KETIMAR-472641 format. One record per residue (C-alpha): residue in three letters; x, y, z. Coordinates in pm, 1 decimal. Each point is the difference from the previous one (the first is absolute). Example, Ala and Ser with C-alpha at 12.3 -4.5 7.8 and 13.67 -1.06 7.14 Angstrom:
REM residues 2
<r->ALA; px->1230.0; py->-450.0; pz->780.0>
<r->SER; px->137.0; py->344.0; pz->-66.0>
This chain:
REM residues 308
<r->MET; px->17937.2; py->27988.9; pz->12298.8>
<r->SER; px->209.3; py->135.6; pz->286.3>
<r->TYR; px->378.6; py->47.4; pz->-4.6>
<r->PHE; px->24.7; py->-269.4; pz->269.4>
<r->ALA; px->-177.4; py->-256.2; pz->-216.7>
<r->ILE; px->195.1; py->86.8; pz->-313.3>
<r->CYS; px->350.2; py->46.5; pz->141.6>
<r->ILE; px->28.3; py->-137.8; pz->352.0>
<r->LEU; px->-189.3; py->-328.3; pz->-30.4>
<r->PRO; px->209.2; py->-126.0; pz->-295.1>
<r->MET; px->314.7; py->76.6; pz->200.4>
<r->ILE; px->-131.7; py->-198.5; pz->294.9>
<r->PHE; px->-99.5; py->-286.7; pz->-230.7>
<r->PHE; px->341.2; py->-21.5; pz->-164.4>
<r->SER; px->178.4; py->25.1; pz->334.1>
<r->VAL; px->-209.1; py->-274.4; pz->158.1>
<r->ASN; px->48.3; py->-226.4; pz->-297.7>
<r->GLY; px->372.9; py->51.8; pz->-4.0>
<r->LEU; px->6.0; py->167.3; pz->-341.9>
<r->LYS; px->69.5; py->358.8; pz->86.6>
<r->TYR; px->338.9; py->-69.8; pz->155.0>
<r->LYS; px->107.3; py->-286.3; pz->-225.1>
<r->HIS; px->305.7; py->160.9; pz->-149.5>
<r->MET; px->298.1; py->-149.5; pz->-180.6>
<r->ASN; px->350.6; py->135.3; pz->48.9>
<r->TRP; px->325.6; py->-111.8; pz->-157.8>
<r->GLU; px->67.3; py->-195.3; pz->318.3>
<r->ASP; px->-308.9; py->-211.5; pz->-72.3>
<r->LEU; px->157.7; py->-148.4; pz->-311.0>
<r->PRO; px->158.2; py->-343.6; pz->54.2>
<r->THR; px->343.5; py->17.4; pz->161.8>
<r->ASP; px->106.5; py->-335.6; pz->-144.8>
<r->CYS; px->-70.7; py->110.4; pz->-356.7>
<r->GLY; px->221.5; py->-75.0; pz->-297.8>
<r->THR; px->141.5; py->-324.9; pz->136.0>
<r->THR; px->-14.4; py->-351.4; pz->-142.4>
<r->ILE; px->105.1; py->-349.6; pz->102.7>
<r->TYR; px->323.4; py->72.2; pz->-185.6>
<r->SER; px->282.5; py->232.1; pz->100.2>
<r->ASN; px->-55.5; py->334.4; pz->-167.9>
<r->THR; px->353.9; py->110.8; pz->85.0>
<r->ASN; px->139.4; py->-269.1; pz->-231.1>
<r->TYR; px->-269.4; py->46.6; pz->-263.0>
<r->TYR; px->205.4; py->160.3; pz->-276.2>
<r->ASN; px->300.7; py->-227.8; pz->46.0>
<r->SER; px->-200.9; py->-323.7; pz->-3.3>
<r->LYS; px->-240.0; py->92.7; pz->-279.0>
<r->ASP; px->54.7; py->-201.5; pz->-320.3>
<r->LYS; px->-38.8; py->252.2; pz->-279.0>
<r->SER; px->-37.4; py->-263.5; pz->-270.5>
<r->ASN; px->-306.5; py->-161.8; pz->160.6>
<r->ASN; px->-282.3; py->236.1; pz->86.7>
<r->LEU; px->-240.0; py->-251.1; pz->154.3>
<r->ALA; px->-96.6; py->124.5; pz->343.8>
<r->SER; px->16.1; py->-229.0; pz->302.2>
<r->ILE; px->-303.3; py->-51.8; pz->221.6>
<r->GLY; px->-11.1; py->262.5; pz->270.9>
<r->GLU; px->239.3; py->229.6; pz->-186.0>
<r->PHE; px->-265.5; py->268.5; pz->-58.1>
<r->PRO; px->-256.5; py->-62.8; pz->275.4>
<r->TRP; px->-163.6; py->343.2; pz->-43.1>
<r->LEU; px->-125.1; py->-64.0; pz->-355.1>
<r->ALA; px->-378.6; py->0.5; pz->-34.2>
<r->ARG; px->-165.3; py->-137.0; pz->-312.8>
<r->ILE; px->-309.0; py->208.1; pz->-80.1>
<r->GLY; px->-295.0; py->-178.3; pz->-153.7>
<r->LEU; px->-366.7; py->-32.8; pz->-81.3>
<r->HIS; px->-247.5; py->-239.8; pz->-156.0>
<r->ASP; px->-34.0; py->-0.7; pz->-378.5>
<r->GLU; px->-333.9; py->146.2; pz->-110.2>
<r->ASN; px->-50.6; py->-275.9; pz->-258.8>
<r->THR; px->126.4; py->-312.0; pz->179.0>
<r->ASN; px->5.3; py->111.3; pz->366.1>
<r->ASP; px->352.7; py->-148.3; pz->19.9>
<r->LEU; px->238.0; py->170.2; pz->238.7>
<r->PHE; px->297.3; py->164.3; pz->-168.2>
<r->PHE; px->266.1; py->253.6; pz->92.6>
<r->TYR; px->87.5; py->301.5; pz->-213.8>
<r->CYS; px->208.4; py->229.8; pz->223.0>
<r->THR; px->236.5; py->-18.0; pz->296.0>
<r->GLY; px->39.0; py->206.2; pz->314.0>
<r->SER; px->211.1; py->18.3; pz->314.9>
<r->LEU; px->-108.1; py->-72.0; pz->356.0>
<r->ILE; px->110.7; py->288.0; pz->225.8>
<r->HIS; px->-218.1; py->-80.0; pz->302.9>
<r->VAL; px->-235.4; py->-279.8; pz->108.3>
<r->ASP; px->-287.9; py->204.5; pz->-143.5>
<r->TYR; px->145.6; py->185.9; pz->-300.4>
<r->VAL; px->148.1; py->-71.7; pz->-341.3>
<r->ILE; px->163.0; py->256.3; pz->-231.8>
<r->THR; px->-47.8; py->-36.3; pz->-377.1>
<r->ALA; px->-53.9; py->202.2; pz->-318.2>
<r->ALA; px->-313.7; py->208.6; pz->-44.6>
<r->HIS; px->-34.7; py->-119.0; pz->-361.3>
<r->CYS; px->-76.3; py->-348.9; pz->136.6>
<r->GLY; px->-338.3; py->158.3; pz->67.5>
<r->LYS; px->-290.7; py->-79.5; pz->225.2>
<r->HIS; px->-86.9; py->-335.1; pz->-160.8>
<r->SER; px->212.0; py->-206.4; pz->237.8>
<r->LYS; px->-175.7; py->-198.0; pz->270.7>
<r->LEU; px->275.4; py->-177.7; pz->192.0>
<r->VAL; px->372.7; py->-33.4; pz->58.2>
<r->ARG; px->197.5; py->-322.1; pz->27.9>
<r->LEU; px->297.6; py->-2.8; pz->235.3>
<r->GLY; px->279.3; py->-252.8; pz->39.1>
<r->GLU; px->11.1; py->-151.8; pz->-348.7>
<r->THR; px->306.8; py->-73.5; pz->-215.3>
<r->ASN; px->-104.7; py->-271.7; pz->-245.6>
<r->ILE; px->-348.5; py->67.2; pz->-136.6>
<r->ILE; px->-92.9; py->-359.8; pz->-86.5>
<r->SER; px->110.8; py->-181.8; pz->314.4>
<r->ASP; px->-234.3; py->-15.1; pz->298.0>
<r->ILE; px->295.4; py->2.6; pz->240.0>
<r->ASP; px->332.5; py->161.7; pz->-88.9>
<r->CYS; px->300.2; py->-211.6; pz->98.5>
<r->TYR; px->371.1; py->33.7; pz->-71.8>
<r->ARG; px->290.9; py->-201.8; pz->143.9>
<r->GLY; px->-206.3; py->-131.3; pz->287.8>
<r->ILE; px->-152.8; py->338.4; pz->84.2>
<r->CYS; px->-376.5; py->20.5; pz->-48.1>
<r->ALA; px->-220.2; py->305.4; pz->32.2>
<r->PRO; px->-352.0; py->-11.8; pz->143.7>
<r->PRO; px->-289.8; py->46.2; pz->-245.5>
<r->PRO; px->-33.8; py->355.0; pz->-140.0>
<r->GLN; px->-234.4; py->242.8; pz->171.4>
<r->ASP; px->-287.3; py->135.4; pz->-212.0>
<r->ILE; px->-140.2; py->317.3; pz->156.0>
<r->LYS; px->-286.5; py->210.2; pz->-136.0>
<r->ILE; px->54.5; py->367.8; pz->-75.9>
<r->LYS; px->-218.8; py->231.7; pz->204.9>
<r->LYS; px->95.1; py->335.4; pz->-151.7>
<r->HIS; px->201.7; py->150.7; pz->-286.7>
<r->ILE; px->161.6; py->337.4; pz->76.6>
<r->PHE; px->143.2; py->184.2; pz->-300.5>
<r->ALA; px->245.7; py->283.2; pz->-41.9>
<r->GLN; px->-101.8; py->268.1; pz->-251.6>
<r->HIS; px->70.5; py->-235.1; pz->-288.4>
<r->CYS; px->-5.2; py->143.9; pz->-352.0>
<r->ARG; px->-81.4; py->-283.5; pz->-240.2>
<r->LEU; px->109.4; py->199.9; pz->-304.3>
<r->THR; px->361.3; py->38.9; pz->118.3>
<r->ASN; px->-8.9; py->-270.3; pz->270.9>
<r->THR; px->148.9; py->238.0; pz->254.1>
<r->ASN; px->-73.1; py->-34.7; pz->373.6>
<r->ASP; px->-35.2; py->-371.4; pz->-68.6>
<r->LEU; px->-35.6; py->-121.1; pz->358.3>
<r->SER; px->-272.3; py->-154.2; pz->212.7>
<r->ILE; px->-52.2; py->-157.4; pz->341.3>
<r->LEU; px->-201.5; py->-317.7; pz->42.7>
<r->VAL; px->-171.3; py->-37.9; pz->336.4>
<r->LEU; px->-37.2; py->-367.2; pz->90.2>
<r->GLU; px->-321.7; py->-138.4; pz->144.4>
<r->GLU; px->195.4; py->-222.7; pz->237.8>
<r->SER; px->348.6; py->43.9; pz->140.4>
<r->ALA; px->276.3; py->-204.8; pz->-159.5>
<r->LYS; px->160.5; py->-265.5; pz->217.9>
<r->PHE; px->376.1; py->46.5; pz->1.6>
<r->ASN; px->225.1; py->-303.2; pz->-29.2>
<r->ASP; px->332.3; py->-82.9; pz->-167.7>
<r->PHE; px->-163.1; py->33.1; pz->-342.1>
<r->VAL; px->-232.0; py->294.0; pz->60.4>
<r->ARG; px->180.8; py->305.1; pz->130.2>
<r->PRO; px->-26.4; py->375.3; pz->-63.6>
<r->ILE; px->248.8; py->203.7; pz->-197.6>
<r->CYS; px->129.5; py->316.8; pz->167.8>
<r->PHE; px->-174.8; py->320.5; pz->-98.3>
<r->PRO; px->228.5; py->306.3; pz->-29.5>
<r->ARG; px->-69.9; py->276.7; pz->245.5>
<r->GLU; px->149.5; py->279.9; pz->-207.4>
<r->PRO; px->80.4; py->71.8; pz->-364.7>
<r->VAL; px->314.2; py->-145.6; pz->-157.1>
<r->SER; px->161.3; py->209.8; pz->-272.5>
<r->HIS; px->17.6; py->-142.9; pz->-350.6>
<r->HIS; px->371.0; py->78.4; pz->2.9>
<r->GLU; px->49.8; py->-221.5; pz->305.3>
<r->LEU; px->-194.0; py->-288.5; pz->-154.6>
<r->MET; px->201.3; py->23.8; pz->-321.5>
<r->TYR; px->307.4; py->-126.5; pz->183.1>
<r->GLU; px->-164.9; py->-303.6; pz->155.6>
<r->ILE; px->-100.7; py->-342.5; pz->-128.5>
<r->THR; px->-370.1; py->-71.9; pz->32.7>
<r->ILE; px->-203.9; py->-316.1; pz->-57.0>
<r->VAL; px->-326.3; py->-69.5; pz->-179.5>
<r->ALA; px->-196.1; py->-326.2; pz->18.4>
<r->GLY; px->-318.0; py->-132.1; pz->-154.1>
<r->TRP; px->-181.5; py->-246.2; pz->-221.5>
<r->SER; px->15.0; py->223.2; pz->-312.0>
<r->VAL; px->-367.2; py->101.1; pz->8.0>
<r->VAL; px->-68.1; py->342.6; pz->-152.0>
<r->TYR; px->-333.1; py->183.7; pz->2.9>
<r->SER; px->-46.1; py->321.8; pz->-195.7>
<r->GLY; px->-283.8; py->133.9; pz->212.2>
<r->TRP; px->-232.9; py->46.0; pz->-297.1>
<r->GLY; px->-312.8; py->-203.9; pz->-73.3>
<r->THR; px->-159.6; py->-300.6; pz->163.6>
<r->VAL; px->216.2; py->-247.5; pz->186.4>
<r->HIS; px->-23.5; py->-362.8; pz->-116.4>
<r->GLY; px->218.4; py->-292.0; pz->101.7>
<r->SER; px->51.9; py->-106.6; pz->-362.7>
<r->ASN; px->194.8; py->322.0; pz->-59.9>
<r->PHE; px->282.6; py->-97.8; pz->235.0>
<r->SER; px->287.7; py->-243.2; pz->5.6>
<r->SER; px->274.3; py->-29.0; pz->256.7>
<r->PHE; px->299.6; py->-193.9; pz->119.3>
<r->ILE; px->-77.3; py->-307.2; pz->206.6>
<r->ASN; px->270.0; py->89.3; pz->251.8>
<r->LEU; px->82.2; py->338.6; pz->146.3>
<r->LYS; px->308.5; py->158.3; pz->-157.7>
<r->ASP; px->218.3; py->294.9; pz->92.4>
<r->THR; px->275.9; py->208.7; pz->-149.2>
<r->PHE; px->228.5; py->287.6; pz->90.0>
<r->SER; px->-121.4; py->341.3; pz->-107.6>
<r->PHE; px->147.5; py->346.6; pz->-27.3>
<r->VAL; px->-145.1; py->346.7; pz->47.3>
<r->LEU; px->115.5; py->212.6; pz->-293.8>
<r->ASP; px->30.5; py->369.5; pz->-57.0>
<r->PRO; px->-357.6; py->113.8; pz->-78.3>
<r->ARG; px->124.4; py->157.4; pz->-321.5>
<r->VAL; px->40.0; py->-352.8; pz->-143.0>
<r->CYS; px->-376.3; py->-53.4; pz->23.3>
<r->ASP; px->-63.9; py->355.8; pz->-117.2>
<r->VAL; px->169.4; py->-90.7; pz->-329.7>
<r->ILE; px->-167.4; py->-341.9; pz->-35.1>
<r->TYR; px->-353.8; py->116.3; pz->74.1>
<r->LYS; px->30.2; py->355.3; pz->-130.2>
<r->ARG; px->-136.0; py->154.9; pz->316.7>
<r->HIS; px->160.1; py->116.7; pz->321.6>
<r->LEU; px->-39.5; py->-229.6; pz->296.7>
<r->GLN; px->-156.2; py->163.4; pz->300.6>
<r->GLU; px->170.7; py->20.4; pz->337.1>
<r->SER; px->-225.6; py->-284.2; pz->117.1>
<r->GLU; px->130.0; py->-242.2; pz->-266.8>
<r->LEU; px->311.7; py->-216.2; pz->-35.5>
<r->CYS; px->176.0; py->-119.5; pz->-314.4>
<r->VAL; px->100.9; py->-366.0; pz->48.9>
<r->SER; px->187.7; py->-256.9; pz->-210.0>
<r->TYR; px->60.5; py->-370.4; pz->63.0>
<r->ASP; px->302.8; py->-227.5; pz->3.4>
<r->GLU; px->68.6; py->-141.6; pz->-347.7>
<r->GLU; px->223.3; py->-284.2; pz->124.0>
<r->VAL; px->-289.2; py->-224.5; pz->105.6>
<r->ASP; px->-196.6; py->-231.4; pz->-228.4>
<r->ASP; px->-316.3; py->209.5; pz->19.6>
<r->PRO; px->17.5; py->346.6; pz->155.6>
<r->CYS; px->-369.3; py->69.1; pz->-69.4>
<r->VAL; px->-125.6; py->-128.2; pz->333.2>
<r->VAL; px->-180.2; py->301.7; pz->139.6>
<r->ASP; px->-377.9; py->11.9; pz->59.6>
<r->SER; px->-225.4; py->303.5; pz->-14.1>
<r->GLY; px->-0.1; py->150.8; pz->348.0>
<r->GLY; px->298.9; py->-206.1; pz->113.9>
<r->PRO; px->265.6; py->154.8; pz->225.0>
<r->LEU; px->340.3; py->144.1; pz->-72.1>
<r->VAL; px->196.3; py->-124.2; pz->301.3>
<r->ARG; px->295.3; py->172.0; pz->162.6>
<r->TYR; px->209.9; py->-173.6; pz->266.5>
<r->ALA; px->121.8; py->258.8; pz->249.3>
<r->GLY; px->155.2; py->31.9; pz->343.5>
<r->ALA; px->259.6; py->-212.4; pz->175.3>
<r->ASP; px->-229.1; py->-303.1; pz->-3.3>
<r->LYS; px->-112.1; py->62.2; pz->-360.3>
<r->ARG; px->-371.8; py->24.8; pz->67.0>
<r->ALA; px->-220.9; py->-3.5; pz->-311.0>
<r->TYR; px->-181.1; py->327.8; pz->-72.0>
<r->ILE; px->-256.7; py->70.9; pz->-268.1>
<r->VAL; px->116.4; py->307.6; pz->-192.2>
<r->GLY; px->-198.0; py->-38.6; pz->-321.4>
<r->VAL; px->-312.1; py->-155.2; pz->-153.6>
<r->ALA; px->0.1; py->-132.0; pz->-359.0>
<r->SER; px->-211.6; py->243.7; pz->-196.9>
<r->HIS; px->15.1; py->1.5; pz->-380.0>
<r->ASN; px->180.8; py->-91.7; pz->-321.6>
<r->LEU; px->87.4; py->-333.5; pz->158.8>
<r->LEU; px->-66.9; py->-203.0; pz->-315.0>
<r->LEU; px->278.8; py->176.1; pz->-188.3>
<r->CYS; px->237.3; py->-227.6; pz->189.6>
<r->HIS; px->-102.2; py->-276.0; pz->-243.0>
<r->ALA; px->46.4; py->218.7; pz->-306.3>
<r->HIS; px->366.0; py->91.3; pz->26.5>
<r->GLN; px->286.9; py->-10.8; pz->246.1>
<r->GLU; px->74.5; py->368.4; pz->31.4>
<r->PHE; px->-305.5; py->127.7; pz->177.4>
<r->ALA; px->-112.5; py->147.7; pz->330.9>
<r->ALA; px->-331.6; py->-31.2; pz->181.5>
<r->VAL; px->-172.4; py->267.0; pz->206.8>
<r->TYR; px->-62.5; py->-60.1; pz->370.1>
<r->THR; px->-189.9; py->209.3; pz->251.5>
<r->ASP; px->237.9; py->136.5; pz->263.3>
<r->VAL; px->-154.5; py->-130.8; pz->322.2>
<r->THR; px->221.8; py->220.3; pz->216.8>
<r->TYR; px->-164.7; py->304.6; pz->-160.4>
<r->PHE; px->-333.6; py->-114.4; pz->145.7>
<r->THR; px->104.3; py->-94.3; pz->354.3>
<r->GLU; px->-204.4; py->271.7; pz->171.8>
<r->TRP; px->-296.6; py->-59.9; pz->-231.0>
<r->VAL; px->-9.1; py->-370.9; pz->88.0>
<r->LEU; px->3.6; py->65.0; pz->373.8>
<r->ARG; px->-260.5; py->275.7; pz->-29.7>
<r->ARG; px->-238.6; py->-209.2; pz->-210.7>
<r->ILE; px->29.5; py->-300.3; pz->230.9>
<r->ASN; px->-87.4; py->223.3; pz->294.5>
<r->GLN; px->-298.2; py->143.3; pz->-187.3>
<r->TRP; px->-117.0; py->-354.5; pz->-58.8>
<r->LEU; px->47.1; py->-93.1; pz->365.9>
<r->GLU; px->-187.5; py->306.4; pz->123.7>
<r->TRP; px->-278.2; py->37.5; pz->-252.3>
<r->GLY; px->0.9; py->-308.5; pz->-220.9>
<r->ALA; px->61.2; py->214.9; pz->-307.2>
């Protein structure tokens, strides 16, 4: 076959169909990211440390990741992710390729409509997953534990479904160690090994959150008897709350930054999360999202251009 047929025709096809020049830049990420119906600037001062129940709309970027049970066909959720764009969710690679959909805009998992003090959210949005894109995840060590979920339909933003800000450049571990971060979830942990069944999981009824702290990586080096990689964070949780073990597999480590305290995803819950229930003095390992900023943008653009 001629060079024209092999090389030129595909270029014409992609150009005509709008795929060749579909390119995402940092400027294409939502500009109103990391905001909620509450005032982020007063977040730390108004937060009641003794009660870690989250309010509706407090974490509008959280995406529950689910599938249908192979035995019962019931829908259940076993991981969590973070909406960074109308079409993309960030989560942990160990959550695997089983997942079929994400649910956006939910706080209480048993109520059809979430309401609190006269404020009611619209019904959650269930959106099918079109593609799983994985970093070079090593299951043995659980390093590079990051993936992008491409949604089949675009999310519809409202007061209760909003994107979290995605960092545009790496943030040093030293810088994060001097800041308070937040984790939130329904306490659903998936190991990433074996078949996924709904009977294996339990969770809180209502979304909870707690303050968290990035530690010196040497703390985790001692606990887990291996050196954390540059792409990993050592994280502990606030012990003042009733139940600090709120985090879900794949859930975000949230940093509030800037004058208006926008919420940024800086980590993804990776492994050793269940040790939170075993003893108080522990630390979990998170994937450092800021380490993968260029990878995320590059892989999204590869998907946009070639569907791969």
